N, C-alpha and C positions, 0 to 999 in steps of 0.2 A: 504494500500500500504506500503510495507517495502522496505528499501533501504540499501544496503551494499556498502561501499566504501573500496577499497583496497589501502594499503600503503606499497610500497616496502621496506621502512625503517624498517618495522616490521618483514620482512622475516628473519628467523634465519638460517644461514648456518650450514651444517652438513650432515651427512649421512641419507638418507631417507630409512626407513625400511617399506616394504609393510605389511599392516595388513593381517590377515587371511581371512577376509571377501572379497568375490569377488567384491562386490560393492565398498568397501573401496580401494581394490587393484586397481580397474580401475581408480578411482579418483586419487590415488597416482601416477599411471602411467602418467596421464595427468599433474599433478603438476610437476613431474620430467621433463617431456617434456617442460613445460612452463619455468622452471628454467634452462633449457639447461643442465640438469644433468641426462639423462635417464639411464646412466650406474650405478648410485647410487642404483637403485632398484635391480639390478642383476636378472632381469626377462627376460628370453629368449622367444621370440615369438615361438620358436620351442619346448619349454618344454611341453611335452605331459601330464604332471601332472597338468597343469593349465587348467581351463575351456576354452572351445573353444573361447568364445567371449572375454575373457581376452587376449588370444593369438592374435585374430584378431585386437583388439585395439592396442596392442603393435606393430604389423606389420604395421597398419595404421599410427601410430605416427611416426614410422621409415620412412615410405614412405613420410610423410609430411616434415620431416627433410631433405630429399634428393631431394626435388622438383626442385629447381633452374630454375623455369619457364617452365619446361617440364611437360606435362600432366601426372597425376598419377591416376591410377585406384585402388580403395580400395574396397574389398568385405567384407561387414559387416555381411554376413550370416544372422542369426536370431537375432543378438545382437542389441537390442534397445539402450542400454547405449553406446556401441561402435559407433553406427551410430550418435547418438545425440552429443556425445563428439567430434567425428571427424568432424562433420558438423561445430560445433562452432570453432574448431581449424583451419579448412580449411579456414573459412571465415576471420580469422584474421592473417593468414600467408601471408605476403606481396607477391603479385604476384602469389600466388598458383593457379594452375588449376587442379581441383580434380573432379574425376568421382566416385561417391559412388554408390555401388550396394548392393543388398541383396536378401533375399528370398521373395517369395510372402507373407509369414506370416509376415515378418517384414514390408512390404509395407502396410499391413492392419492396422498397429499400427499408432497412431496419431503422426504426425511430423509437420504439417502445422503451429501451433503456434510458434514453434522454427524458422522455415524458415521465417515467417513474422516478428518476433522480430529481427532477424539478418538483414533482408532487411531494416526494419524501421530505425535501428541504423547506418547501414553502406552503405546503398544504395547511399547516397549523395557522398560517397567517391569512388563509382564505383563498389561496390559488386554486382555481378549477380549470381542468383541461378535459375536454370531451373530444374523443377521437371517433370520427365517422367511419363508414365502411365504403370506400376508403377515405373520402373527404366529406366535410371539412374537418380540420382540427381547430377547435374553438378554445380560446384562452380568455379567462376572466382573471386578471391579475388583482392581487390585493391592493388596497389603498396604501398600506404601509408594509411593503414586502421586506422581510428580514429573514436571514438565515445564518446559521453558524458554520455550516459546511454542506457541501454537495458530495455525494458518493455515486460513482458510476463504474460499471464494467467497461473497459476500453478495448476489448478484443474485437468488436465489430467495426468500430470507427473511432479514429482519433478526433473526429469532429465533435463527439460528445464532450470530451475533456475541453476542447477549444471553446465550445459554446458555453460550458459552465464556468470556465476561467473568465470569459468576457462578461458573463452575467454577474459573476462575483465582483468583478471590477466595477460594474455599474452600481451594485449594491453598496460596495465599500465607499465609493465616492459620495453616495447619497447619505449613508448612515455613519461612516467612520468606523464601523465595526470590522474587526478582522474576520475573514471568511476563508475557510479551507476548501480546497478542491482535492478530493481523494479519488483515485481510480485503482481498480484491481485488474489483474490479468495482464498479459502481454499487450502493449499498446499497438494497435493496428496503425500502419503508416506513421510510425513514431516521428519521422522527420517533419511532419506538419505540426 
């Protein structure tokens, strides 16, 4: 079991520059969102030169920023990373009501460990996640989301741990509470 704790005092202010890798760019988009600095990346969700799932993630994060308690629908298409990262961010966005959809191909990919990890950590605060057959996945986030730690098996996807790390960063910045992210098993695609 490994644990990572986040400390906001170690975040360095400055301009965020997206890396060339699609995987890194998607994570950078979420980091910019968490820091409240999405404009620092200068990535437009309408930029046709970006991969489709990177644009979907950018649009989804913009929708989360504009929730104000009204239900938001986000189409993740085929994007596993956008779905997983948006699920984590939706769960920790105070009072968010989000309906995630995607293709049948995306629905066939494993997501249940991430859903279970979010519910185990935030269910006491009022998080509700309803999984359709196969869509939608509906998230009703608590008004005051708080967690001490997230726990997930990482054998199926490294994106579970990434999503939870990014969600815990958002929670930590909002609350100042230390939040652990624990995973068990051999990490799939550990390089990510």
